[in-house]
Structures are given as C-alpha cells and as structure tokens.
N, C-alpha and C positions, 0 to 999 in steps of 0.2 A: 654545680651543683650544690644544694644545701644541706646542712645538718635539718631532718625533718623534726628533730625533738626539739622541746620546749629550752629555753634560755637555759648556758650551763650557769651555774650559779660564779663559776670560778675557771679562769683559762691564764694558764701561765706562759710563757714565749721564753723559750729557752730551758735546757735541761743541765743546768748549773746548780751550782750550791746555794745560789741565792733563792733559784725557784723550788729546788729542795726541800731549800729550810722553811722557806714561806708557806709552801704547800704542805709540810708535815703537821706547823702550826696549825694550820686553819682546819686539816683533818681531825684533829684531837678537839677543836674547838665546837667546830661543827661536822660532827660527824653525816649530818642527813644532807650536808654541801655536796652539789657534783664539782669535779674536778678533774681538770682535762690539762697538760703539759705539751707543747709543742715543741720539737725540737731536729735542726733543719738536718741536722747532722746524722748518720746510723747508728751513730750512741751518743748517752749522753757523754756531762763531764769532759768533751773533746776540747772544748778552746780553753779559757783562761782557768777553769778548775780541774783540769788536766796536770795531774802531777810534775810533767817534764814544763809545762807552760810556766810555773808558778815556783818558788820558791822553798814551800810549803812550811817556813817559818814559823807557825802559829804567832802571829805579832803577835808581843807582851811587853814591846820596846825594850827590852832586856837586853837587847845588843843592838838595836838599830839608831845611829847616832843622830841622823835627822828629824828624829823625834824632838832632841833636846840641842837645837842649834845653840852657838855661841853670839852673846848679844853683841852690841855695840862696846857697851864697857865694860865688855868681859865676862860677867854673868853667866849661869846657866840656869837654866827653870825646871824641875822636875815634872811640873803640873802637865805637861801633852804626853808627857810618857806615862807618869800615872794614871789619866783619863782612859789610854790606848790597854794599859793592860785591866784597868776594872773592865772594858767589853770585852776583854778575851776570859775574862772570869766569867762572865753572863754564857761564852760559849762555851766552856767548860763545862757549866753547870747543867746547861740542856744536852749536852750529848752526854753526860753522866746520867740523867736523868732516865733516857732513854736506853743507854747501857744496862742499868739496874730492873729495868722491867721488859728485859730480856727482847726487846726490838730493835738494837743496832750492838753489832760487834763493837770490840774497842783493840781492835787490828789496826786502826785507820791511823792510830798517833803511836808515836815511840818517844822517852824518855831523850835528850841529845841536848846538851850542855851547850849554852847560851853565851859568845862571847864576842867582845869589842876587839882588834889590834890597830895598833899606831905606831909610825914611826917620826922619829923626828923632836925635837925641843918644844916646840909650840906647841905640836899635837898632844904632846905627853901630859906636859902643862893642862890642857883641854881636857882628857880624859880622869886627871887627877881629880879636876872640880867637878867633872862628873860625876864620880863616883861619890865624893864626899856627898856631891847634894842626893845621891839616892840609896845609899849604903844603910840607912837609918829609915828608910820608908817600909810599909811593913809587906808589900805586895813584893816589894825586892829584896827580900829578908835572904840572907846567905849569900848575896854578891862578894867576891873576893876582887881584890887588883893586886898585880905587881906588877916592877918595872926591871924584875929580875930575870936573865934570860934562860934560867935554870928552873925556874917556876914555871915560865911560860912551857918552854920545853916540856916539862910532866905534862902540861894542859894539852898541850897542841903541837909535837913534834916539829911537824910538816912549815910549823912558821917559822922554826929555829936553826934546826938542820944547817950548815952553807952558808948562815948569814953572819957578816962581821959584827964587831962590837958599834953597834949603832944605839943614840938613844929608841927604847921602844916602852910600850905601855899595852897591856892588856887586862880587862875586867873577864869573871867566867861567873856565872850560874847553871849549878848542874840540872834545876830544875825546870830547864827550858826541855821543848818539845818539837818534834817533826812531823808536820802532819802532809798524811795524804788525802789531798781534797776531792780527788777523784774517787779513791773507794768510798770515803765519806758519800760523797754523793750517791754513788750507786748504791751504798744501803739505804739512803732514805730514800731513793726513788723503788728498789726492789719492795719495801714496807709501804708505800704508799700503793700500789699498784696492790698489793695485797689485801689491802683494807678499799678495795672500789675506783682510785682514782684511776684514768686514764692516761696512757704515754704514748702519743703519735711521733715515729720517729720519723724523719727523710721527709718532713713538713715545715716547706717555711712561710712564714705568716709575712704576708706581702703589704697589705695595710690594714689599718684599723679605721672605722668609722663610725660615726655614732648614730643610732637610731631614732627615729622620730619616739619610739618608745623607752628614750633614754639607755637602751642597753648599747652594748657595743657589738657591730658586725666584723668579723675578722674574717680576711681572704686571705685562702691558704692554698698553696699549689707542692703536691707532691714534687719532691724532685726526680722521683725514679719516675718516670712517664709523662711529668709534667702538668696533670691531673689537677684540676681547680677544683677548692668545695669554698663552701664559707659555714659560720657557726657563729651564734652569736651569744654574748656573756654579760652577766652584770657588772662582774669586777674584772678587770684584767692587769695582772702584771706583769711587767715589761721588764726580766732579767736576762734580755740576751745579751750580754756583754757589750762589745764595742756595734753591736745592731740596734741598740737601745735607742740611741735618737734619733735613726731613719724612723724608726716605728713610733715614736713621741711625737716627730714632725708631723707624720699621717692623719694621725689623730685629731689635729686641729686645736688640741689644747692650748688656751694662753699662756698657761705655767711655763712650757719648751720655749717659748718666744726667749729670743735671745742667745740660747744655749748653743757653742758650736763643741767640737770636737776636738785634739791635736791626737793623734795616732804616733805609739814610740813602740819599732820593734825593738830584737833585742835576740842574741845569744849567750849561749851560754858552754863553757869547755866543760867536758863530762869524763871521768873515767870510773872503769868497772875492774881494771888492776888490784886485783885482792891484796898483793904486796904495798902499794899504796894507801886504797881503803881502809886498811887494815892499821893502819899509823894515825887516822885521825878521824875521832869522833867527837865532832862538834860545829855547830854553826858558827863561823868567824864574819864580823861584820869588821868595814875599816870605814872611811870617811870618801865623801863623792870628791868627785876633781871639783875644779872651782868653775862655776856654769853647768855644772851635769843636773838632771833631775835627782829628786830624792829616789827615785826607783833605779837609779843607776849606781848607788851605793855597791862599790865591789866585794863581794865574799866568798868565802872556799865552805860549801858546807857538806854535810853529811846527811846523805837521802835515801830513805828508806822508800823503796817503792816494790809493790806486791813481797814482802818479806826480802826484798835483797840488797842491800846497800850499794852506796856508790857516792861519788865526791861530784859537785858541783861549783865550778868557778863563774864568776859575768858579775852581772850580765854585762853583753858590749852592746851599747844601744845604736839603733841603726833608725831608719826612716821607713818606712812605708806608708802611703796614702789608703790599704787597706784597715776597716777598722775591726776586722776580723783574721785570725790568719788564714780560714777558711775563705776569706770575703775578698770584695771586689776592687780592682783597683781605679773602680770611681767609687767610691764610699764619701771620702775628702771630697773631692768636686762634688760630688750629688747631696751634699748636707748641707753646701752654704743655702742661706737663706738671707733676704733682706734686713730682716731682722739681728741675724747674728753675723756680717759680714764687718760691721765696723766694729764688734769685742774682737775679731776674732785678730781683723788689722790691727786695734791695739796689742795685743796681746803679741804682735809680731814685733811690735815698733820696739816694746821692753822688755821684749827676751834676747837681744842679738846673741850673748853670750852663751845661751842654752843653742841657737843657731849655729853659734861656729864650734859647739862641744860636738852636736851631730853630726855637721861633717866630718871634721876629724876622727869621730868612729867609723863614717862611712868610709873614710880612705884609711883605713888603716889594717894595716898586714898583717897576715896571720902569724908573722915573726913578731910583729909589735904587742899583738895580745897575747902572745908567749911569754915578753916581757913582764907584762902587766900582773900575768900569774906568777912568774919568779919575785916579784916583789910582796906576794905574800907567802908562796914556797918559794924559795931560793933555790932546790933542787931539783927542780918540772923540768920535764923534757916532753918536749912538744909532742914525740910520736906515741906517748901515753895519753895522750887527751882529743880525743874527736870534737867538733864544734858542730852543736845542736841549734837548732832555730827557737825559741821561745815562745810565748802568745804574745799577743799585739795587747798594748793597754793604749786608753783612750784617755787622755789627760781631759779635763772640762774646763772649757772655755764657756767665759760667762761676761753680761754687762757689770760693770762696777760704776759709782757716780764719779769718783776721782780720777779714774784712769782712763774710763772710757770699756775696758774690759781685761780680764784679769785670767789667766793661767792656774787655774785649782789643783794640785796632789791631794789627791780625797775622795772621798764617794759622795754622792750627792744624790738623795730621792727627790725624783719630781712627782707629785701628784697634782691630779685635776683637782679642784677647790669642792667638787662634791665626792670626792673620795672612790670613785668610779673604776679610773685608772690611775697606777703608779708605775713608775720604770727607774732603776738606777742606773747612772750614771758614774763614771770615773773609777777607780782602781784603788792599790795600796791603801789601808791595808786590808782593804775585800773581804777575803774569803775567811780570815781568823774573827772578822767581828761580824758575820753575817747573823747570828743570832739577832746582838744590839740593834741592827740593822735592819733587820725587819720585824723586830718592836715597835721600832719608827713609823714604818709602815703600816701597822693593825694600827696605832695610835691615830697616823693621820685620815687614814682611812675607813676606819670602822668605828666613830665617835661613839655611837648610840651601843655598839657592843662592848667595846670596852671595858666598860664600869663589870658585867656581867664574865668578859674572858679574863680579868686582871688573875682575880683568885684562881684561875685555872692556869694561868702561865706561873703565877707562883710559886704552884707545886712543883714546875718540871727547873723554875728559876728560882731559888728563894730568897738569893738577894738583890732580882729584880725591881728599881727603885730607889735603891742605896747605896752605899757605898762601902768598901770593904777597908781602904787604905788607911781610914782616919779610925778605925779600930781592929787594933792588932789579933788581938783573940780571933773574931771575927775571920779576919783574914787567913791566920794560921789555920783556924778548921775547916774553914772552907775548900783551903788548896790542899790540905791532909786528903778530906773525902773526895775530891775528886781524881787525885792522884790514884786514893785506892779504887775508884770504879772503872778508872782509866786504865790499870794498868802501868802505871808510871812509878819512878823510881822516885821517894822522897815525901 
C-alpha cells in the first residue's frame, strides 16, 4: 500500500532527541512543510534518548576527563573541553528560547553539581594540571579543586565514608545539570504534533530508495500485523540511533561507503534507597581503565527521572551484536559490506586492548562489579543496588588513509552530496549537543535556504556562529539568562 498523497517535504526516521530537535527547527523555519516521524517502537525516546539508557549528564566537559587526555609530554589541553562546552551552550539557548515562548516546560533539566574524582599520586597530579588549565576559562568559571578529604566529604559524602587516607583529588562545578532527554524528547514531539506534524508509532522503515523524480521512497512495515506501506519524501533524516547505518546503506548514497559500526552495550547499578540517594547530589566522573573506550568512564550519578531522584553507577561495558537495545542479533553481521570490511578489520587489528577490556568486562562477576562501585563508594552494599541494562552505543568505524580504518568515539553526520538525505552515526556526547549537530545538518542539506533561515535561528540561539569562552562578559550573561529560563541554580 502506498501513501497516495504528494511526496512529504520531510520524513524523519527514529523518535529520539535528534529527530525531535531537527523537526522542531524545520517546523519553525518552514511552517508550511509537511513533516512525518516514523518510530519503530510504541513510544518515542525508548532507545538512546531514554533516561535509563543514557547518563543524562548534560555534557559540558565539566566532569568528563576523556575530553582532556594527558599528552605524551604530560601536558593537558583545554581545547576539546571548551569546544564541547560551547556546543552545550547552544543547546541550552535553544531550550531556553522554547521555554520562554511557552512551547517547552523546563522540568526536563535539573541543577546537579558536576565533579571529577581520582585516586593515586599520578592521577592527582593529572587532575591538578587539568584544573589549572580550566579554572580561568570563562565557561568553566566557579570550578573548585581539593585534595582535602574533609572538603571532598562536604561535596560528596559517599566518596569519603569508609575510605583510607590515600591520595585523592576532586573538582566541582555547582552549575552542572542533569537532563532527562526522554522527557525533553516527548515534550518536543508533543509540540510538533500540536502544530501539524505526524507521528507514526510501531512503524519500522525497512529500506530507502531514490526515485526517478529524485525523491526518496521509504518502504515501511507496521510492527503490529506486519502491514506494509510506502511513502515518498523530498528530504529524509535518519535519526535511528544504531539503526541508522543499515538504512543509510540501503539508500545507496556514496557517502556511506566505508563506514561500519562497532556496538558496545552496557549495564549500570541503580539504587532508589532514600538513605543512600539523600547523601549524594552530584555527577562524579573518574578515569577510564587502560584500554577502555571513553564511554566506559566510571561515574556515580544523581539522576532525576519523572521528578524522582536515584543514583546510577557504571557503566559496565559489554558486547552484543545488536545495534539497538531492541534490535536484531544479525545487526552487526548484516552491516558488513565489501566497502567497509577492510576498515573494520583494520580497527580490530589496532584495538586489541579494547577487545581485551571488553572480554574482561563480559567475564566480570556481580561481586567484581560491586568492588568497582566500592572504589567510588567504599561503604556500598551489593543488596542496595540493582543491575539494569543501558542502551546500545554503535561507535563509528571508517576509512583512514594511514591506518586503513579507525574507531571514532563521537558523532558524525553523513549526508548525500545533494543534501536530500542525511543521517547521524556514533554516540557521545550525542544528545547534549543535539542542537549544534542539527544546525550542521541544516547547513549541509539546505545550503540555498540557509541564508534565509540563519536570522530566524539566531533569534532562538543568539550566539550561533560565535564563541563565548573568548568573551567573558557574554559567557556570564548567556549562562545567567539560560539558567533563569531553565530554572537552574547559579
């Protein structure tokens, strides 16, 4: 069965934060365009955007040490951390504008201090250097540093209770946030529907093919009853998380050649015990184990979901060939093509420590996981914590002239040369930087409309196209304004 109407202007595949953000922008820029979202599950935001499937940190590089690795000469550069923070400021401005215009509630975001915590002399020296590199940066204003057990105990008691007198250090920024991306996605989608966009749930897009008219025909199957239908669209965005690779491959665009996906699963400990939750109000990140991927950095997090606070600790990395939490066991083997087999083999050759780490994690017992928790929280009792499965992350593998193939820990926009289709591959920082990523999509895919759209977007995101960290007064003003709109402290 085919949709008998004229081609839709925009079809978005996947009901997560990326599609919701892009659709919200397009609907404001072109209110006359027809927009439809396809989601394979019965609700939106059930994969990577679900609050239990991501850390919800509001990635601003305040606490994530992997954005400032120590160089071989012992130096640390703040450049990557500043870049990530700049991107998060764009997201904050976009959300703030929608809140101020009454189109978005501000209940999806909560003030939560962001901390780092390290143990051992070498790690203390590293964190001290990191602090010195960031403390005078305007976007990191207010960062505190301490090696004093008493001070750190005041910041986060669970880190210190029961701990021996070993060298430790921590940083804290009270202006951090916890973001419920599931609630944010649902609110954005509700607004889209109220303004005329269509949402098709339980509909899985099976393939995408270019037509003779240079539109895109999507073959869709309703997951309840397997009823098929097809639809045409002038522009397609594939925001299907781990499912994006297969769909972009089915489109046949040259730009997807050579890309592969490496899935990594994860688990978290969670507790809702009020006696424990009440003693910890912070997101505390440590250092990743040697050979571990950046997304496996251990952290003890305050989470606020549906207004209820809990604590998460993890992640404990694992492996599954599924590209989605509710995907297929054939996702990984089904993604292999002649064009990406070489890069994938090169990645396997060059990432033996990562493979060894994943195998170790897979074989780890619950008791060993509890011991990892006790390195952060010495008084932790296993019976207080339940183990939950987090979302799947599919890291990008792609061609590289020097190595043959590289594993990329980040996000990448893949778009056809004519801009008629685009998709997003990769993971962290992901959701937190959805706004700048979608701005990139708009520039790549709609170059003719961009000059007209840019002023409209600047009304929502005033500092778009500029930077804040090199303008201290502007940085302070923007952070104060967005904090007020979003109901945040500081």
